[in-house]
C-alpha positions in Angstrom: 86.7 124.7 27.1 86.4 124.5 30.9 84.8 121.5 32.5 83.0 121.7 35.9 82.7 118.4 37.8 80.9 118.3 41.1 81.2 115.5 43.5 78.7 115.5 46.4 79.5 113.5 49.5 77.3 113.9 52.5 78.8 113.6 56.0 76.0 113.9 58.5 77.6 115.0 61.8 74.9 116.4 63.9 73.1 118.8 61.5 76.0 119.7 59.3 76.3 118.7 55.6 79.6 119.0 53.8 79.6 119.7 50.0 82.8 119.1 48.1 83.1 120.9 44.7 85.9 120.2 42.2 86.9 122.4 39.3 88.6 120.5 36.5 91.4 122.0 34.5 91.0 123.0 30.8 91.0 120.1 28.4 93.6 120.2 25.6 92.8 118.4 22.4 94.6 118.0 19.1 93.4 116.7 15.7 95.8 114.8 13.4 95.8 114.4 9.6 93.5 111.5 9.8 90.9 113.6 11.6 91.4 111.8 14.9 90.9 113.9 18.0 93.3 113.2 20.9 92.5 114.9 24.2 94.8 115.1 27.1 93.5 116.5 30.4 94.2 116.3 34.1 91.6 116.0 36.9 92.5 116.6 40.5 89.9 116.0 43.2 89.9 116.0 47.0 87.7 113.7 49.0 87.0 114.0 52.7 85.9 110.8 54.2 85.8 108.7 57.4 88.3 105.9 56.8 86.5 103.0 58.3 85.2 100.7 55.5 83.8 103.6 53.5 83.8 103.1 49.7 84.0 105.9 47.2 82.9 104.9 43.7 84.0 107.0 40.8 82.8 106.7 37.2 85.3 107.2 34.4 84.3 108.7 31.1 86.3 109.4 27.9 86.3 112.7 26.1 83.1 111.8 24.3 81.2 111.0 27.6 81.3 107.2 27.0 81.8 105.2 30.2 85.3 103.8 30.2 85.4 102.2 33.6 85.0 102.6 37.3 87.3 103.1 40.3 86.3 101.9 43.8 88.5 103.2 46.7 88.0 101.7 50.1 89.8 102.9 53.2 90.4 99.6 55.0 91.7 100.9 58.3 93.8 103.6 59.9 96.8 102.7 62.0 98.8 104.9 64.3 102.4 103.8 64.9 103.9 104.8 68.3 107.2 106.7 68.3 108.6 105.7 71.7 110.0 108.2 74.2 111.8 106.3 76.9 111.3 107.6 80.4 113.5 105.2 82.3 114.3 101.5 82.6 113.6 99.2 85.5 113.7 95.5 86.7 111.8 93.2 88.9 113.5 93.0 92.3 113.2 91.8 95.9 114.1 93.9 99.0 116.4 92.7 101.7 117.8 94.3 104.9 120.9 93.8 107.0 122.0 95.5 110.2 125.1 95.5 112.4 125.8 97.1 115.8 129.2 98.6 116.6 130.2 100.0 120.0 131.6 103.5 120.2 135.1 103.9 118.9 134.9 100.5 117.3 135.1 100.2 113.5 133.0 102.9 111.8 131.4 104.1 115.0 133.6 107.1 115.7 132.9 110.7 116.3 129.7 111.8 114.6 129.8 109.2 111.9 126.3 107.9 112.7 124.5 111.3 112.4 126.6 112.3 109.3 126.2 109.1 107.4 125.1 109.6 103.7 122.4 107.4 102.2 124.7 106.2 99.4 127.7 105.7 101.6 129.2 102.2 101.8 130.7 101.1 105.2 133.0 98.3 105.9 130.6 96.5 108.3 128.1 95.9 105.4 130.7 95.1 102.7 128.9 91.9 101.8 125.9 93.7 100.4 127.4 97.1 99.4 127.5 96.1 95.7 123.7 95.9 95.5 121.6 99.1 94.9 120.5 100.2 98.4 120.2 102.9 101.1 122.6 102.9 104.1 121.4 104.5 107.4 122.4 104.6 111.0 120.6 104.9 114.4 122.1 105.3 117.8 121.6 102.5 120.3 122.4 101.7 123.9 126.1 101.2 124.9 127.7 100.1 128.1 128.8 96.8 129.5 125.3 95.3 129.6 125.3 95.7 125.8 128.8 94.3 125.4 130.5 97.7 125.1 133.2 99.3 127.2 131.8 102.8 127.0 128.3 103.9 128.0 128.4 106.3 125.1 125.6 105.4 122.5 126.6 102.7 120.1 125.9 102.7 116.3 123.4 100.4 114.6 124.1 100.5 110.9 121.5 99.0 108.5 121.0 98.9 104.8 118.0 98.0 102.7 118.9 96.8 99.3 117.5 95.3 96.1 118.4 91.9 94.5 117.2 90.9 91.0 114.3 88.4 90.8 113.9 88.1 86.9 116.2 88.8 84.0 113.9 90.8 81.7 114.4 94.6 81.4 111.4 96.8 81.7 111.0 99.8 79.4 108.8 102.6 80.7 107.8 104.9 77.9 105.2 107.2 76.3 104.5 107.8 72.7 106.1 111.0 71.7 104.1 111.1 68.5 101.9 108.8 66.5 102.7 108.3 62.8 99.4 107.6 60.9 99.2 105.1 58.1 96.0 104.5 56.1 95.6 101.3 54.1 93.6 101.7 50.9 92.1 99.0 48.7 91.8 100.2 45.1 89.7 98.4 42.4 89.9 99.5 38.8 87.3 98.1 36.4 87.6 98.9 32.7 84.8 98.9 30.0 85.6 95.2 29.2 85.0 94.1 32.8 88.7 93.5 33.6 89.5 94.1 37.3 92.8 95.3 38.7 93.2 95.3 42.5 95.9 97.1 44.3 96.6 98.1 47.9 98.4 101.2 49.1 99.7 102.2 52.5 99.5 106.0 52.7 101.5 108.3 54.9 100.6 112.0 55.1 102.4 114.1 52.5 103.6 111.1 50.4 102.0 110.0 47.2 101.7 106.6 45.5 101.1 106.1 41.8 99.5 103.2 39.8 97.6 103.0 36.4 98.0 106.7 35.7 96.5 107.6 39.1 98.2 109.3 41.9 96.8 109.2 45.5 98.1 111.5 48.1 97.1 111.6 51.8 97.0 115.3 52.4 95.7 115.3 55.9 94.3 113.1 58.6 92.3 114.3 61.6 92.3 112.3 64.8 89.8 113.0 67.6 90.9 113.5 71.1 92.0 110.1 72.3 93.3 110.3 75.9 94.5 106.7 75.9 97.2 107.5 73.3 98.8 109.8 75.9 99.1 106.9 78.4 102.3 105.5 79.8 103.3 102.0 78.8 105.7 99.3 80.1 107.3 96.7 77.9 109.5 93.6 78.5 110.3 93.2 74.7 107.5 90.6 74.6 104.5 92.1 76.4 103.2 95.6 76.6 100.8 97.0 79.2 99.2 100.3 80.0 100.0 101.6 83.4 98.6 104.4 85.6 100.5 107.1 87.4 100.6 105.1 90.7 102.1 102.0 89.0 104.6 104.2 87.2 105.7 105.8 90.5 106.2 102.3 92.0 108.3 101.3 89.0 110.3 104.5 89.5 111.3 103.2 92.9 113.9 101.1 91.1 115.3 103.2 88.3 118.0 102.7 85.7 119.3 105.4 83.4 120.1 103.1 80.5 119.5 99.6 79.2 123.1 98.7 80.0 122.6 99.7 83.6 119.4 97.7 83.8 121.1 94.7 82.4 123.9 94.8 85.0 121.4 95.7 87.8 124.1 96.9 90.2 124.4 100.5 89.0 120.7 101.3 89.2 119.3 103.4 92.0 116.5 102.9 94.5 114.3 105.5 96.0 115.0 106.3 99.7 111.3 106.1 100.4 111.0 102.6 99.1 111.2 101.3 102.7 109.8 102.4 106.0 112.1 101.1 108.7 111.6 101.0 112.5 114.9 100.5 114.3 114.7 98.9 117.8 118.1 98.9 119.4 119.9 95.9 117.7 117.2 95.0 115.3 115.6 96.9 112.3 112.2 96.0 110.9 111.3 97.4 107.4 108.2 97.5 105.3 109.3 97.8 101.7 107.7 98.2 98.2 109.0 95.5 95.9 108.2 94.1 92.5 108.8 90.3 92.8 107.5 89.3 89.3 106.1 90.8 86.2 102.6 89.3 86.7 101.9 92.2 89.0 102.1 94.6 86.0 101.1 92.6 83.0 97.6 91.8 84.0 95.1 90.7 81.4 93.0 93.8 81.8 96.0 96.1 81.3 98.0 94.2 78.7 97.7 94.8 74.9 95.7 94.2 72.8 93.4 96.6 74.5 90.1 97.9 73.1 88.4 101.0 74.4 86.0 103.5 72.9 86.5 102.5 69.3 90.3 102.2 69.6 92.2 99.0 69.3 95.7 99.2 70.7 97.9 96.2 69.9 101.4 94.9 70.2 103.0 94.2 66.8 106.6 92.9 67.0 107.3 95.1 70.1 105.7 98.2 68.6 102.4 99.8 69.7 99.9 100.1 66.9 96.6 101.9 67.5 93.8 101.1 65.0 90.9 103.6 65.1 87.5 103.8 63.5 86.7 107.5 64.1 89.4 109.4 62.1 88.7 111.5 59.0 91.1 111.9 56.1 91.6 114.1 53.1 92.7 112.2 49.9 93.8 113.9 46.7 93.3 111.9 43.5 95.1 112.9 40.3 94.1 111.1 37.0 95.1 111.7 33.4 92.9 111.2 30.3 89.6 110.6 32.1 86.6 112.5 33.3 85.1 111.9 36.7 81.6 111.3 38.1 80.7 110.0 41.5 77.7 107.8 42.6 76.4 108.4 46.1 73.9 106.1 47.8 71.6 107.8 50.4 70.0 105.5 52.8 68.4 105.4 56.3 69.8 104.0 59.5 68.0 102.5 62.5 69.4 101.6 65.9 67.9 98.6 67.7 68.7 96.2 70.6 70.2 98.9 72.7 71.6 97.9 76.2 74.0 99.6 78.6 76.1 97.8 81.2 79.4 98.1 83.1 80.7 100.7 85.6 81.0 104.4 85.8 84.1 106.4 86.7 86.3 103.4 86.0 89.2 102.5 83.7 87.2 99.8 81.8 84.3 102.2 81.1 80.7 101.3 80.4 79.7 99.2 77.4 76.9 100.0 74.9 75.6 97.1 72.9 73.5 98.0 69.8 72.6 96.8 66.3 72.5 99.3 63.4 70.4 98.5 60.3 70.1 100.3 56.9 67.4 99.9 54.2 70.2 99.3 51.7 74.0 99.6 51.4 76.5 100.2 54.2 76.9 103.5 56.0 78.7 105.0 58.9 76.3 106.4 61.6 77.2 109.2 63.9 75.3 108.8 67.2 74.9 112.0 69.3 73.6 111.9 72.8 73.6 114.7 75.4 76.8 113.5 77.0 78.1 110.9 74.5 79.3 110.8 70.9 79.6 107.4 69.2 80.2 106.0 65.7 79.1 102.7 64.3 78.9 100.9 61.0 75.4 100.0 59.7 74.3 97.4 57.1 71.1 95.9 55.6 71.3 92.7 57.8 72.2 94.7 60.9 75.7 95.1 62.3 76.2 94.4 66.0 78.5 96.8 67.9 79.9 97.1 71.4 81.2 100.6 72.2 83.2 101.5 75.3 82.3 104.9 76.8 83.2 106.8 80.0 80.4 108.0 82.2 80.4 109.8 85.6 77.1 108.8 87.0 75.2 105.5 87.7 71.7 106.2 86.2 71.6 106.9 82.5 68.5 107.9 80.5 69.2 109.9 77.4 67.5 110.6 74.0 70.1 110.0 71.2 70.0 111.0 67.5 71.4 108.9 64.7 72.8 110.9 61.7 73.0 108.6 58.7 71.5 108.8 55.2 68.8 111.3 54.3 67.0 111.7 57.6 68.2 111.3 61.2 66.5 108.8 63.6 66.3 108.6 67.4 66.6 106.0 70.1 66.7 105.9 73.9 69.9 104.9 75.9 68.9 103.7 79.3 70.6 101.7 82.0 72.1 101.6 85.5 75.9 101.3 86.0 77.8 99.8 88.9 80.4 101.6 91.0 84.1 101.1 90.1 86.0 98.3 91.8 89.2 99.1 93.6 92.0 97.3 91.8 94.9 98.8 93.7 98.2 96.9 93.4 99.8 96.4 96.8 103.6 96.7 96.4 104.3 96.7 100.2 105.9 93.7 101.8 107.4 93.2 105.2 111.1 92.4 104.9 112.8 90.1 107.3 115.9 91.6 108.9 119.3 89.9 108.7 121.5 90.5 111.7 125.2 90.3 111.0 126.5 90.2 114.6 123.9 90.9 117.2 121.5 88.1 118.2 117.8 88.9 117.7 116.8 86.8 120.8 116.8 88.4 124.3 118.9 86.5 126.9 118.0 86.2 130.5 121.3 87.2 132.0 123.4 90.1 130.8 126.6 88.0 131.3 125.6 85.8 128.4 125.6 88.9 126.2 128.8 90.4 127.5 131.5 90.8 124.9 134.7 89.5 126.6 136.7 89.7 123.4 135.9 93.3 123.1 137.0 93.9 126.8 140.3 92.1 126.2 140.9 94.3 123.1 140.5 97.4 125.3 142.8 96.1 128.0 145.7 95.7 125.5 145.6 99.5 125.0 147.8 101.2 127.7 145.3 104.0 128.1 142.4 101.7 128.8 144.6 99.4 130.9 145.6 102.3 133.2 141.9 103.2 133.6 141.1 99.6 134.4 143.9 99.3 137.0 142.8 102.5 138.7 139.3 101.3 138.8 140.4 98.0 140.2 142.6 99.8 142.9 139.6 101.9 144.0 137.5 98.8 144.3 140.2 97.1 146.4 140.6 100.1 148.7 136.8 100.2 149.2 136.8 96.5 149.9 139.6 96.5 152.5 138.8 99.8 154.2 135.1 100.1 154.1 134.1 96.5 154.4 135.7 96.0 157.9 134.1 99.1 159.2 130.8 98.0 157.8 131.2 94.5 159.2 132.0 95.9 162.7 129.0 98.2 162.6 126.7 95.4 161.6 128.2 93.2 164.4 127.7 95.8 167.1 124.1 96.4 166.1 123.5 92.7 166.3 125.1 92.3 169.7 123.1 95.1 171.2 119.9 93.5 170.0 120.7 90.1 171.3 122.3 91.3 174.6 119.3 93.5 175.5 117.0 90.5 175.2 119.2 88.4 177.6 119.1 91.1 180.4 115.4 91.4 180.2 114.9 87.7 180.6 117.2 87.5 183.7 115.2 90.3 185.4 112.0 88.4 185.1 113.5 85.4 187.1 114.7 87.5 190.2 113.1 86.7 193.6 111.9 89.7 195.7 112.3 89.5 199.6 
């Protein structure tokens, strides 16, 4: 004998109805000496359902058709567990700068050292800060005695901008390589005597659980396109926040390869473009991006828990859990010794109290506030608008719902259909949205320069800036001493030879001027006869 059992479950998505048919296996029965018939049969059914608070009721009959009990299966919620894929590690930091000027042939300022300096090179003049992650650069500056140098060859101004730690917490920047779905099912078994047995199962795709001669297997789960699950996140082991590409690039400015590097801080790397510096002779001014504290990242609007478009993303013991209402799942039920019959309640849904507010083309999205009512029982309504698809739960007393949606225009006026129960209904979605606010995080700060040797203040007279110690150092060298003596000799020759001639010339010119005036005066006093 072959038994055909049909379970009809209507899923109204737009104008599509899904009919599920189950073919039961042949029933095997035996009769003993006492004339008692014992039948052993196996029924396997597959049920496609939307997991959010939908109840499937199954009637159980024995081989004579007598009601033996009922099973109620309710899918409580669906959770997606994030499998982390670490991109890099980072820390909070402050930027500092230090500069030092060296005259040509002094210290590291030799040959073409300034133009050939590598960004990761550590020079002796900046040894106090070389241990910190930073970038070393050099710019040519004025030489000569007025700048305290012996040579007029351009001097070298070395400077380094570097990071120092501001907080101890390590920042993990990661994405979710995959999401492992788990469905929580509440199962209620009621026998013919009214005894109730409750049990709860956590189902993972491909794995089965067994209880009371019943096996439940989650064969498949279908997730809609949820862009938020592809986001990048940052965690400090206590908090988790969703970040955009700009914030990720700013965090990448200070990058550590491993957690160990991030803990020690000193082996991490900074991006050469983290600072824009403007050297001005002996001084260097820099504008740098820096992350002083974690409050710049873990803002309330970005931190978990975060609800958007029917998705609740939360932080559970350092792991990201996404709870969704809009997934569909396929369950396989296997029972022994029972026949199956399913009760379906068909009702009507009505959407009321509809309002739309929020912003368009923004991360927060717009909010739709509505109330969904049914004439009896609870149902899941599929709302289809020209540019929006939404889901909501409906009940006899009305269930309020706030749904986040993304829209690209300010003025909205659409006719929406509600697919739920026997017949679809309609309502109007109308409202005006505000423009998105600019919530740009400014990481740029002006960094005060620390001069190691050169004063930042300008002196009135160059002698106050003259480096006598440096001149004495050069005079000890025989080569420089010979040059100095020759220069001094030339100056003495010029003084003793040229100065007397110049003095005589100036004296002669002065006498001619004064003598000519005296003769002219005497002529004026002569008496003519």
